[in-house]
C-alpha positions, -999 to 999 in steps of 0.1 A, spaced: -300 120 -454 -295 83 -462 -329 80 -479 -323 111 -500 -290 97 -512 -306 63 -521 -333 81 -540 -307 101 -559 -287 70 -567 -319 53 -580 -327 83 -602 -292 82 -617 -295 45 -624 -329 50 -641 -312 76 -664 -284 50 -670 -258 75 -658 -246 49 -632 -249 12 -627 -266 3 -594 -253 -30 -581 -271 -44 -551 -286 -76 -539 -315 -88 -560 -334 -99 -529 -335 -91 -492 -317 -114 -469 -319 -106 -432 -283 -106 -422 -264 -87 -395 -230 -70 -398 -215 -98 -376 -237 -127 -387 -228 -158 -367 -250 -182 -388 -227 -195 -416 -257 -207 -436 -270 -171 -439 -235 -158 -447 -231 -184 -475 -265 -176 -489 -256 -139 -491 -222 -148 -507 -239 -170 -533 -265 -144 -540 -237 -118 -545 -219 -141 -570 -251 -148 -589 -260 -112 -591 -225 -102 -602 -226 -129 -629 -260 -117 -641 -248 -81 -643 -215 -87 -659 -225 -80 -695 -244 -48 -685 -213 -36 -666 -191 -43 -697 -215 -24 -720 -216 5 -696 -179 8 -693 -174 5 -731 -199 34 -736 -183 55 -709 -149 49 -726 -162 61 -760 -177 93 -746 
C-alpha cells in the first residue's frame, strides 16, 4: 500500500498537480537518532532543500490561487 501511494504521489508531481517536497539525498537516520551530528546534517539538508524549493512553491501557490 505504501509503495502504491508513493507511486501515485510521484505521478501527481510529474504532472505538476502537487509539489513533492522531500530530502534531496538519502541520510541514514532513525526515528530516535542519538547521534547529534546526523540529526544536524538532516536539519541542514532540510533547510537547504526548502530554500532551494521556495520559488517553485511560491509559483505553484500563485498558479493555484489564479485557477
